[in-house]
N, C-alpha and C positions, 0 to 999 in steps of 0.2 A: 694819773695812774701811772701811767708808762712811762711820765718823768721823774716819780718819786720812787720805783721800785727797783731800778737800777742800782741805789744810790745807800740799798740796803747792806753791803758789804763794805761801807764805808769804817775807818777805825777814830777816827776823832770824835771823842765822845760829845760835842757839841751837833757835832753833824747825827751822829747816832741818836740820840734824843729828838733834833729835828724830824728825820726821815721816823722816829716811834710814835710822835705826834701825828705827823701825817696820816699814817696810816691807821692812825684810833679814828680820826677826822672823817677821813672816807671810809672807813667801817659805819662808822652814824651814818654819813651823806649815801652811802649807795650801800649802803645792807653787807651784809656778814657773810651770804653767800656768794659774793662778786669777792672781796679779799679774801676767801676760802679757796676757791678756785685760783688766785694766783699761789697762795701758801703749799698746796697741796703738793704742785710739782717740785718743792724743792726738801719735803719733811721725809723723803727716804731717800736722797740723795746721797752718791757713794762717798763723798768726802765730807770730813768730822766739821769742819771749819762750814760749811755750808749747810748742814743739816743744824747748828746749834743757833744760826740767822734764823731761820725758818723754822723752828721750836718755839724760840723766843719771840716769833709773830703771834706763832700759832697758838703761845701759853694768853697772851694779852689781849687775840680774840675771842680766846675760850671763856675767857672774865668778863671782859665786858657783853659779850652776846652768846650765853651756852645754847638758851634755847631757839636762836633763829638759827645755828647751824645744824641742827639734827635734820630739818629741811634739805641740806646743802650737801647733809653725808651721801657717796657714790651707793648709790644703789648696786645690792648684792646676791646675786642668785643665793636661793634656802640651798642646803646640805640636809643631811638626812638626820644628824641629830640637830642641826639646829636652823632657827624657822629667823630670817634677817628681814622679811616683809614688814613693813608700816603702813598697815591700809588707812589708817584714819589720816596718814597725811595726805593722803589719796583726792578725801572730803574737802570739797569747799561751799562757799553757799553762793 
C-alpha cells in the first residue's frame, strides 16, 4: 500500500485508472477500514486538488464497502442533543 498510495496524485489517465484499481484491490484484500485510515487524512486537506483526489477514493470505497466502513468511523464524544455512541458495534461473539 505504501508503494501505491503516493501515486494518487498522478495526472496520466492510465496511471490514475491503475492506481484506483489497485486501491480497490487493497480494499478487498486488506479491508475497507485500513484503506479508510489512509483516506481520512486527506478528506479535509486545505488544498482543493488534494481533497478532490481523496474524495474520489472515499466515494469508490463507500460504494464498494458501505457496511464495513461503519465500524471504522472515528469515535466521537456525545453532545447534549446528539448521541454518537454505537453500542451494537462493541458486541461480538
